[in-house]
C-alpha positions, 0 to 999 in steps of 0.5 A: 137375701142372706146365706144361713150361718155365713155371717156368724162363721165369717165374723168369728174368724179374723183371718177373713177380714182385715182392718182398714182406715176408711176415708177418701172413697166412694161408698155404696150403701145398702139403705135398708140394711143401714136404717135397720141397723141404726134404728135397732142397734142404738136403742130407739123407741119401738113400744110407742110407735117410734121416735122419728125425730131422734132417729133423723138426728142420729142419721144426720150424725152418721152422714156428717161422719162420712163427710168428715172423712171425705167419703161419698155415699151412694144409697141404694134401696130395695123396692117391691117384692121379687116378681119371680115370687121365689122368695115369698115363702121367706117373706111370709115367714118373716112377716109372721115372726114380726107380727109375733114380735110386735105382740111381744113388745106390746106385752112388755117382752123383748122383740124388734119391730121397725116403726112404720115410717122409719123408711120415709124419714130415712129418705127425707133426711138423705134428700135434705142432705143431698145424698144420691139415692136410688130405689130399685124395682125389687130387691137391690143386692145384685144392683148394689154389687154391680155398681160397687164392682164397676166403681171399684169401691166397697159396699156397706151393708149387713147382708151375708150375700156380700160374702159371696159376691166377688167385689174387688174393693170388698165388703164393709160389714156394718157390725165393724164400721166404727163411724162413732169413733173417728180417728186421725188428724183433722185433715185426714180423719178416717173410720176404723173398720174391717173389710172382707174380700173373697180373696181372703176367704179363698186363701184360707181354703188352699186358694179355692176358686172364687167361682165356687162361692155361689155354689156354697151359698146355694148348698148352704141355703139362702133366702131363695131356698135350696133345691129339696135334693140338696139335703140328700147330696150333703148327706152323701158327702163324706164328712170324715174326709172334709179335712183332707182337701188342703183347706182350713182345719186339715184333718179336723172335723169342720166347725160348722156346716158352712165350713164343711161345704167350703172344705168340700168345694175347695177340693174342686178346681172349678164349678164344672168339676164340682157339679160333675161330682154332684151328678155322680153322687146323686146318680149313685144314690138313686140306683141304676133304674133312676140315673140322671137325677144328679144332672137335674140337681146340677142344673138347678144349682147352676141356675140358682147360682146366677143370682150372684153373677154380677156384671161389669156395667151397672144398671145404676151407674147412669142414674147416679151420673146422669139421672137417667134410668136404664131400660127395665130388664129384670123386673119387667112388671114395671115396664107399664108404669108411666115415665113420671111414675118410674122416675118417682119410684127410682127417687124413692117417692113411690113406696114399695106398697105401690110397686107391689100392688102394681106388679104383684097384685099383693102387698105385705103390710108392716106389723105394728105394736098394737092390741092383737085381740082387735082387728089389725091397725091397718084396717082403719086405712083400708079405704085409702089403700083401696084408692091406691089399688084402684088407680094402679089397677085401673078399676074404679067400679068398686070404689067407696062412692060414685064421686070417688069412682069417677075421680079415680077412673079419670086419674087412673086413665090418664096415668096408664096412658103416660099422661099423669102430668096432664091431669089437672092438679085440681083433679088430682087434689080432688081424688086425694080429698075425696078419698080422705073425706075432707074438703078444701074449706075445712083445711083452709085455716091450716098451714100448708105443710100440715094440711095432709097430716090434719086431713089424715087425722080427721080421717083417722078420727072417723075410721078408727075403732075403738074411737080415739079419746079426746086426750089422745087427739089433743096429745097427737096435735100437740106433738105436731105443733112441737115438730112444727116449731122445732123444725121451722125454728119459729118463735114461741119455742119456750114451751118445748122443754116443758113438753119434753119433760112429759116424754116417756123415758126409756127404762120406765117400768110401767108398760105401754098403754095398749089402747093408746098404742093401738089407736096411734098405730091406726093413725100411723097406718092412715098417714103411711097409706095417705102418703102413698096415695099423695105420691101416686097422684104426683103430690097435689098437696105439697110439703114446701117446708121440707121438699115437694114430696116429703112430710115433716116427720117431726109430726110424730114422736111416739114417746112424746105423744104417749107421755102427753096422753098420760098427762092429759088423761090425768085431767090436766087441760091443754092450756097448762101445756100451751098458753092460750094466747101464745102462737103455739096455743093458737095453732093447737086450737086451730088444728083441733078445730080443723081435725074435727071439721075433717072428721065429718064425712064429706057428702060426695054429691057436693064435693068442694062445696063444703057441705058435710054429713056425719058418717054412719055409726061404726057398729056395722063396720065390724064385719069384713074388717079382718078379711074380706075378699082380699085374703092372703096366701098364708100372710095372716093379719099382715098381708093383703092379697089382690087375687084379681084386679077387683078383690081389694077394690070392694067397699066396706058396704059391699062386704057387709052385704055378702 
């Protein structure tokens, strides 16, 4: 959510915020605001697909700063889309804007695009640090506000709606939260910050009733939009009289639209009187023959204000105290999920993509830096998402092969009957391998914590268009080895500094290699989709070196892989980076061989036997990649619309026949 122009207005007026030395307190954190803020405001790579290792390290520094000041963070994440669909127009507009920004970055211009796996890295680090977190079914603002009110602690976010919520302990805007500048004695360290409370704002408007602030938000316009009659109402308000209500700027014209509305509202003792005036103004403008319209607008405004009506008891408090979920209420669409998947979703182990597919039958795909003249980078991973949709929506008739159809039908059946855990691990693993087109024998030589990444890379090598080059594949695999040795502190680390020297440095004048960026965006999309499938199947392929449900995201560093690709494309052999007899060299060639084995299409009739056949040529796959039957409602390249429970379960072959 967000109120138009409110952040600029509040942050430009020092009277609305007070300096605080923040320490020794609980802190409810808007997780999505935090990872966006940390990634964008501290200069991490966007052009090359993201530097997840650097971001993870920086996030750890942030959490350490909180720990030093005895601040107990509780992180709340947004989940899927609002099931009411009231916000869809705003989401679609933002998606279209991000697609344009991604294209701008690709051409060396300015823009902001969050790399696709940042959220996963964020959750991984929180789990490693033991930070309590919860993922809400949909947007989390209301739940965050309720929790902060019950606990009487502040909220850390960058969302202007928290200038409207009435929180006793206030709101700490991320913009003023100086966590890199700790002060105080060793035993009393604190974070300099600024705190906002609704009391401070209302005091500046003659003691305005705080209950009028939600009406201000609705009239100003938030992410849910405003009733279309609002503009007519605001035009009827006497602007020249706005300074006479005893508010800030007495006798002066308001400095902004927000201030004008606040001054007008400050002249009313309560919401009831303000809405009576709304009805009077609108009825007067409508004329004698159309009276009653004002009451209609008043009802709409009152309904919209309920988004800010927070409760004394938070539905999240039982989760953080006992690990139990409150009864599903506001987002009843998730009521049909089995308990094990509901718990996985609350832990952040089931992605928003899965939640949206289940509740909305529609997903919005994350824009990436890619070649906009080609089909979306997400086209390469579409068969994986089709499997996700098939399991969630119980439709296996139209999956890619008879074998996968049978496996998906079995998996989907047990899930909807709340018996996911009773499905044998071999069945769930079989679904994952079948969808990715790999066999267990092909992955046998690969370390367990790298098997999913290798399987995904083989899938990518088979599905990506244009086909990835050998130097790009080698650079990607060397990047995995770099992450493996760095994260596990294994021997053979002497070559790491040599690899680091190949990184693309910030500030380099040469632009991004668009072809490489597009291919690597396809790989990230495949990994992102495969992680969702693996989670949905209750992680049949575990990641023991990190935890049972997360992947080691040192697997990929965009600036490193792009730099290695540039080096190898220049004709240098892999051995010049990784001595053949070393542990790192052995691992590299082991992974390269395994990826090539995984890139050979599995014969569905001999699943698990190790027999394979080569996939058909890519020439016939061009049709259908841009659209198919899953068309968006205006979402363009970045969305998939599941118009019914069959639409996106079609195979590529069926699309080509149409």
